[in-house]
N, C-alpha and C positions, 0 to 999 in steps of 0.2 A: 225701556220698561222699568217701572217702579215696583219694587218688591218689598213686602213685609215678611220677614222671617221670624217666626215666633218659636222660641226654643228655651225651655226651662232646664237647660243643661249648660255646662261651661264650654263644651266643644262646639264649634260652629263651622264645620267644613263646607257645607253647601252654600253658606253665606259668602265664604271666601271665594269659591269658584264663580259665583254670580257677580260679585263686585269686581273680580279680576277680569271678567269678560265684558265689562263696561256697563253693567246694570246698576241702577241706583237702588241700594239696599238699606232698609231700616231693620236692624236687629232688635228684637223685643225680648226682654226677659223680666224676671220678677223683681230684681233689685239692681241698683247701680254697682254694687260690689261684684255681683255675678257678671255684669256686662263688662266691667273693667278686666276681669279675668278672661272673659271671652275675647275681648279686643287684643289683649296681650297674646292669647293663644293664636289668634289670626296672624298677628305680626310675626310670631315665631314660625308659623306654618309658611308664610310668604318668604321668610329668610331661607328656609329649607328649599323652597321651590327655585329661588333665583340662583342658589349654588349650583343647580343642575342646568337650569334654563339659560342663565346668563353667566356661565363660568368664566368666560373670557371677556365679558363686558360688564364690569361692576357698576359703571355709571348707568347703564341701561337697566340693570337690576334695581338700583336705588330708585330710578324713575318709575319703574313698574310698581314697586311697593307704594310709592307716594300716590300714584294715580288710583291704585286699588283702594287705599285707605280713604281717599277723597270721596269715593263712591259709597262709603259705608258710614252710617250714623246709627246711634242707639237710642232706645226709649224703653221706659217701663210701663208705658200706657199704650196698649195696642189699639184701643178705640180712637185715641187721639191722632194716630198716624194712618189708620186704615182708609181714611176718606180719600186719600190721594194715591192709591196703589192700583196696579193692574193685576198683581198676583200675590196671594197670601200662601206661604208655605208653612204649615204647622208641623212641629217636631217635639211636642211636649210629652209628658209621661204617657205610657201605653195604658190608658184608662179610658174606657168608652164614655163614661159619664162626664169626666172632666173635659175631654175633647169636645163632646157634644155641647156642653155649656159654653165653651169658648167660641165655637163656630156659631152658635145661636146668637151670642152677644155681638160678634163682629158682623154678622149678616145684617143687623139693623143699621149699621153705620157705613158699610162698604158701598162704593158705587155699584150701579147695576151691572156694569161690564166686568167687574173684578172677578177673577177666577180664584176659587179656593182649592187648595191641594193639601193632602196629608202625606207625611213621610212615614206613616205607620208601616210596620213590617208584619203585623199579624191581625189587625182589626179590619172588619169589612168597611170598605169605602162607602158603600151604599148606606149603611147605618149612620155614618157620620154626615153624609150628604142630606139625609132625611131630617137632620136637626136644623136645616136652613130652608130658605125659599128659593135657592138657586141650584137645584139638583142638576140642571143641565150645564151649569158652570162649575162643576165640582169633579175632581178626579184625584188619582193618586200619583205621587212622585216619590218613588222609593229609591233613595241614594244608598250607596254601600261604602262602609268605612274600610280604610281611610279614603274619604271622598276625593282629595286632590290626586290620589293615585289610581283609584278604581274607576274604570271608564263607564261602567254600567249604570243605567237608570231604568227601573221598571216603571212604565207609564200605564196606570190602571184606569180602565174605562168601565164605568158602571152601565147598566141598561139605560140610565137616564142622562149620562154624559153626552152632550152634543158633539157632533163631528168637528165643529169649529173649535170647541174647547179642547178636544183630544189633540187636534192638529197643533193648537197653540202650545200645549204642554210638550209635545214632541219637538216642536221648533225651539222652545226654550231649552230643552235638554241638549239639543245639538249646539245651541248658541253658547252654552257654558262648557262646551268641549266634551260632552258625554255621548255615549252610544245608547240610544233608547231602544227598549224592546216593549212591545205591546202585549198586555195580558188582561184577561177578564178578572172580575172581582171575586176570586175564589180564595179559600184559605191559604195564606202563604205566597200567593201569586205564583211565580215560577221558581225562583231560587230557594226560598225558604220552604216551599212545598216539597222540594226534593231534599234539601239539606237537613231540616229538622227531623223528619222520620229516619234519615240515615244516622244522625247522632243518637236518636232514641234507640234504634236497633243495636247500636254499639253498646249502649248501656245495658240492654236486655241480654246481649251476648255475655257481658261481664257478670251480670246478675246470675245467669245460669251456671257460671263457672266454666264456660267453654274456653275462655282465654283471659289472660290478665289485661288490665287496661293499658299497661306499658306495651305489651306485644301487639295489641290491637292498633295502637297509635303508630308503632313502627311499621306494621304490616300495610297500613293505608298510605303511609308516606313513601315507603320503598316499593310497594306493590302497585299502588294506584297513582303514585306521583303527586299526592296531595301535599301542600306545604305544611299543613298541620294535621295531626291525628284528631279523631272525633272528641276525645276527652280533653285534649289541649284546647280545641276549639270551643267546647262547652265552657271551660274555665274562662276563656277569653271573652266569650259573649256574656257570661253571667248565668249561673244556674237558676237564679230567680227569674230571669228573663225567659230562659228556655222553658221553665215550668209554667210560667204565665201563658206562653204561646201554646204549649201542648194541652194545657187545661182548657183553654178557650176553644181550641179545635175539637177536643173531646166532648165538650158541651154541645157543639154544633152537630157532631157525628159520633155519638156514643158507641155505635156498633162498628166503627172503623178501627181495625186492629193497629193501624199505623199511628193512631192518635191515642193509644192506651197510655195512661199515666205510668210512671216508674216509681216503685216504692223507695228505691235507693235515692233517686233524685229528690223525692219529697222529703226524705230523711235529712239529706244534706242541707236543703233549703231551710228546714225547720231548725237545724243546728246553726244557722247563719253562716254556713260554709258555702259562699256564693261564687267562689272562683278567685281569679287574680285580684279583684278589687278588694277582697277581704283577707287576702293572704293564704287562703286555703279553699279548695273545692275538691275535685277528684285528686288533685296534686297539692302539695304544700309549696308556698312561695316565701322567700325571705324578704 
């Protein structure tokens, strides 16, 4: 299968697992500089993989890296490469208009059989599919970070997604070594629909003064067995990302208390305290 992976970020984990499983992958981004960083990131990721997978077989590990990188090429022109692909996976900025514009443009040049998929974690797949003429060949493929380690992929089926398309996306997920779960096109799908309200409720608990953020994090790690507390996780995800998601859901269901905005979260984002990536969020980082 030939795949175009369009990602306007430097991390490219799903491209790595696709190339490593024998798929031909073209990674598309905005500039050659970003693509060089992405390729370097992929190489570093592969080196970490072979340390575990080929600990006693260094020659086999080197061969694995070489074969994987041979399956991967890069481009800054999505239109130029989409004509020979079977699957397009989009993972650009979480902005409805920008995604719609991209899909609308690619739809004009992609072969009729090509399936479009979005890696969005918060936007409606149906709205993205409606920007194209291939609603029946459109679905969601939501990978989880870090992709090489996390086995889950949410496969999202809209009311217009054909059974053939859905089965193809499930088969692809299995082919890259993941465990797919099926879900409808509802806000947050499965994981984020449960996870984001949980994190927001932790913020409200703190806002009310019922417990400190430190104690809430300790309680969820030691009492519920979670690897990270909700405030640690919010800082890791990015407070701006979390705000964007909850604001979007609130606009869809303004009367749902689970989706109510947080004054404290809004304040931190306004102050550019976005979490680990800026050095400060709910916690400070050196």
